[in-house]
N, CA, C and O of each residue as an XYZ file, in Angstrom:
320
protein
N    -170.802      6.750    124.446
C    -169.702      7.090    123.857
C    -169.186      7.335    125.595
O    -169.673      8.226    126.289
N    -168.333      6.551    125.995
C    -167.776      6.778    127.181
C    -166.327      7.896    126.743
O    -165.736      7.997    125.668
N    -166.048      8.783    128.354
C    -164.771      9.103    128.069
C    -163.859      9.038    128.438
O    -164.399      8.576    129.443
N    -162.601      9.032    128.741
C    -161.076      7.699    128.624
C    -160.775      8.875    129.726
O    -161.703      9.638    129.993
N    -159.957      8.987    130.145
C    -159.274      9.407    131.777
C    -158.071      9.378    131.087
O    -157.685      8.906    130.017
N    -157.610      9.982    131.951
C    -155.468      9.857    131.120
C    -155.041      8.743    131.937
O    -154.324      8.115    131.159
N    -155.047      8.280    132.750
C    -155.079      6.443    133.527
C    -155.234      6.001    132.626
O    -154.222      5.427    132.225
N    -156.521      5.900    131.630
C    -156.584      4.564    130.527
C    -155.893      5.155    129.287
O    -156.299      4.584    128.275
N    -155.266      5.815    129.110
C    -154.703      6.237    127.569
C    -153.762      5.664    127.763
O    -153.157      6.014    128.777
N    -153.304      4.814    127.150
C    -151.930      3.533    126.431
C    -151.248      4.907    125.884
O    -150.077      4.540    125.784
N    -151.259      5.513    125.700
C    -149.836      6.392    125.115
C    -150.058      7.740    126.248
O    -149.304      8.631    125.856
N    -150.586      8.062    127.121
C    -150.191      8.386    127.475
C    -148.926      8.090    128.904
O    -147.902      8.569    129.393
N    -149.470      7.462    128.993
C    -148.058      6.661    129.601
C    -146.391      6.698    128.377
O    -145.179      6.484    128.369
N    -146.969      6.918    127.951
C    -145.555      6.960    126.898
C    -144.793      7.877    127.081
O    -143.605      7.559    127.041
N    -145.065      9.130    127.310
C    -144.943     10.495    127.629
C    -145.305     10.778    128.863
O    -145.015     11.909    129.252
N    -145.658     10.328    129.331
C    -144.957     10.174    131.183
C    -143.908     10.461    131.518
O    -143.173      9.490    131.343
N    -143.001     11.895    132.220
C    -142.206     12.753    132.786
C    -141.815     11.740    133.745
O    -142.693     11.314    134.496
N    -140.389     11.193    133.859
C    -139.966     10.340    135.806
C    -139.737     12.064    135.526
O    -139.701     12.906    134.629
N    -139.584     11.838    137.394
C    -138.965     12.726    138.685
C    -137.050     12.105    138.403
O    -136.582     10.986    138.196
N    -136.542     13.217    138.510
C    -135.109     13.096    138.406
C    -134.615     13.282    139.691
O    -134.805     14.441    140.058
N    -133.907     12.411    140.734
C    -133.773     12.640    141.928
C    -132.346     13.409    141.833
O    -131.455     13.320    140.988
N    -132.428     14.010    142.728
C    -130.530     15.376    142.139
C    -129.689     15.032    144.290
O    -129.923     15.142    145.494
N    -128.819     14.650    143.377
C    -127.979     14.857    145.039
C    -127.393     16.878    144.889
O    -127.435     17.411    143.780
N    -127.036     17.484    145.831
C    -126.847     18.702    145.940
C    -127.155     19.554    144.446
O    -126.359     20.455    144.182
N    -127.647     19.438    144.022
C    -128.343     20.888    142.620
C    -127.495     20.563    141.893
O    -126.845     21.407    141.276
N    -127.208     18.857    141.737
C    -126.497     18.503    140.643
C    -127.599     17.662    139.611
O    -128.544     16.929    139.906
N    -127.018     18.126    138.170
C    -128.361     17.143    137.435
C    -128.781     16.088    137.477
O    -129.474     16.271    138.478
N    -129.018     14.740    137.138
C    -129.266     13.169    137.300
C    -128.005     13.006    136.094
O    -127.735     13.672    135.094
N    -127.150     11.308    136.959
C    -126.437     11.245    136.011
C    -127.164     10.628    134.583
O    -126.534      9.858    133.857
N    -127.979     10.879    134.401
C    -128.819     10.375    132.883
C    -128.285     11.360    131.836
O    -127.460     11.193    130.938
N    -128.906     12.304    132.162
C    -127.522     13.716    131.452
C    -125.904     13.782    131.656
O    -125.135     14.351    130.882
N    -125.669     13.343    132.413
C    -124.010     13.754    133.066
C    -123.424     13.793    131.527
O    -123.809     12.925    130.744
N    -122.432     14.869    131.069
C    -121.470     15.045    130.251
C    -120.030     13.867    130.921
O    -119.058     13.126    130.780
N    -120.472     14.178    131.261
C    -119.024     12.959    131.985
C    -119.909     11.393    131.525
O    -119.903     11.393    130.294
N    -120.408     10.515    131.872
C    -120.864      9.882    131.258
C    -120.746      9.097    130.782
O    -121.830      8.564    130.549
N    -119.512      8.313    130.220
C    -118.941      7.053    129.011
C    -119.477      6.598    128.229
O    -118.837      6.401    127.196
N    -120.973      6.161    128.264
C    -121.821      5.995    127.628
C    -122.064      6.777    126.994
O    -121.809      6.708    125.791
N    -122.725      7.964    127.615
C    -122.944      8.949    126.274
C    -121.515      9.451    125.256
O    -121.648      9.985    124.155
N    -120.132      9.129    125.930
C    -119.668     10.109    124.951
C    -119.274      8.828    123.876
O    -118.986      8.897    122.681
N    -119.337      8.095    124.429
C    -119.371      6.827    123.299
C    -119.513      6.782    122.060
O    -118.821      6.663    121.049
N    -121.465      7.008    122.606
C    -122.656      7.686    121.895
C    -122.754      8.518    120.594
O    -123.105      8.434    119.417
N    -121.943      9.852    122.020
C    -121.655     11.213    120.559
C    -120.477     11.019    119.732
O    -120.720     11.322    118.563
N    -119.441     10.673    119.899
C    -118.029      9.575    119.214
C    -118.615      8.458    117.800
O    -117.984      8.320    116.752
N    -120.293      7.585    118.207
C    -119.825      7.004    117.321
C    -120.670      7.813    115.834
O    -120.482      7.605    114.636
N    -121.773      8.922    116.640
C    -122.368      9.074    115.852
C    -121.541      9.961    114.681
O    -121.445      9.644    113.496
N    -120.996     11.098    115.293
C    -119.290     11.787    114.666
C    -118.850     11.047    113.637
O    -118.730     11.533    112.513
N    -118.478      9.415    114.000
C    -117.676      8.851    112.943
C    -118.912      8.760    112.136
O    -118.441      9.094    111.049
N    -120.220      8.529    111.901
C    -121.457      7.558    111.363
C    -121.400      9.526    110.235
O    -122.265      9.587    109.361
N    -120.971     10.114    110.295
C    -121.929     11.986    110.286
C    -120.772     11.722    109.272
O    -121.134     11.383    108.145
N    -119.292     11.841    109.532
C    -117.871     11.486    109.072
C    -118.215     10.599    107.665
O    -118.322     11.219    106.608
N    -118.369      9.250    107.689
C    -119.165      7.892    106.993
C    -119.717      8.758    106.508
O    -119.114      9.114    105.495
N    -120.670      9.376    106.711
C    -122.434     10.214    105.159
C    -121.066     10.986    104.101
O    -120.852     10.835    102.898
N    -120.172     11.995    105.340
C    -119.455     12.906    104.240
C    -118.937     12.209    103.109
O    -119.017     12.782    102.023
N    -118.432     11.099    103.163
C    -117.690     11.233    102.779
C    -117.642     10.503    102.008
O    -116.526     10.076    101.714
N    -118.624     10.080    101.415
C    -119.741      8.905    100.734
C    -120.492     10.399     99.742
O    -120.211     10.611     98.562
N    -121.148     10.989    100.310
C    -121.619     12.407     99.397
C    -120.522     12.621     98.224
O    -120.241     12.523     97.029
N    -120.171     12.951     99.392
C    -118.209     14.048     98.655
C    -117.868     12.594     97.410
O    -118.284     12.808     96.271
N    -117.375     11.643     97.580
C    -117.699     10.227     96.385
C    -118.279     10.769     95.046
O    -117.767     11.239     94.029
N    -120.062     10.415     95.614
C    -120.516     10.466     94.477
C    -120.825     11.723     93.467
O    -121.326     11.915     92.359
N    -120.006     12.711     94.906
C    -120.408     14.282     93.466
C    -119.637     14.587     93.196
O    -119.754     15.696     92.675
N    -118.373     14.109     93.230
C    -117.487     13.506     92.181
C    -117.542     13.064     91.167
O    -117.504     13.673     90.098
N    -117.659     11.713     91.375
C    -118.335     10.944     90.412
C    -118.837     11.830     88.979
O    -118.489     11.982     87.808
N    -120.301     12.465     90.305
C    -120.677     12.655     88.966
C    -119.918     13.562     88.112
O    -119.975     13.483     86.885
N    -119.080     14.580     88.847
C    -118.791     15.264     87.826
C    -117.892     15.277     87.085
O    -117.686     16.149     86.241
N    -117.110     14.140     87.330
C    -116.832     13.253     86.580
C    -116.915     12.857     85.235
O    -116.108     12.767     84.310
N    -118.598     12.560     85.443
C    -119.239     11.882     84.723
C    -119.710     12.791     83.087
O    -119.802     12.464     81.904
N    -119.931     14.188     83.979
C    -120.238     15.165     83.512
C    -119.543     15.673     82.310
O    -119.887     16.183     81.243
N    -118.030     15.220     83.096
C    -116.955     15.975     81.775
C    -116.591     14.123     80.307
O    -116.533     13.821     79.115
N    -116.524     13.788     81.146
C    -116.453     12.709     80.035
C    -118.050     13.124     79.706
O    -117.872     14.335     79.574
N    -118.870     13.015     79.581
C    -120.105     13.174     78.674
C    -119.337     14.292     77.561
O    -118.911     13.957     76.456
N    -119.278     15.590     78.094
C    -119.085     16.875     77.675
C    -117.391     16.545     77.039
O    -116.799     17.623     77.044
N    -116.891     15.929     76.753
C    -115.809     15.995     75.914
C    -115.776     14.624     74.507
O    -115.282     14.499     73.386
N    -116.772     13.689     75.607
C    -116.824     12.581     74.533
C    -117.830     13.404     73.602
O    -117.671     13.042     72.437
N    -119.067     14.645     73.758
C    -119.772     15.463     72.679
C    -119.235     15.939     72.046
O    -119.358     15.775     70.833
N    -118.089     17.041     72.778
C    -117.415     17.754     71.842
C    -116.536     17.145     70.999
O    -116.813     17.278     69.807
N    -115.511     16.487     71.273
C    -114.157     15.535     71.055
C    -114.821     14.824     70.503
O    -115.538     15.692     70.007
N    -115.233     13.900     70.129
C    -115.897     12.050     69.941
C    -114.581     11.996     71.137
O    -113.813     12.537     71.932
N    -115.414     10.197     70.067
C    -115.253      9.076     71.257
C    -113.842      9.037     71.025
O    -113.562      8.976     69.828
N    -112.447      9.059     72.154
C    -111.117      9.265     72.397
C    -110.949      7.752     73.727
O    -111.700      7.854     74.697
N    -110.339      6.939     73.699
C    -109.999      6.068     74.309
C    -108.480      6.666     75.099
O    -107.846      5.929     75.854
């Protein structure tokens, strides 16, 4: 059984950190908070979160309405 060194391990290549160049002590461009692409991604993620929140609220409202209707039918009988 041969020992594998880190250079031949395919999973080690996936997790290697690449050094980023810095100018004047500032962070690299890929981590900049003023990057328009990053701002767009954050905005889209926020929209998706609001969508999911709305769907959950709607589902809960429908569930309570269904429970209320079933309770009313049991207590008061079927009325249209």
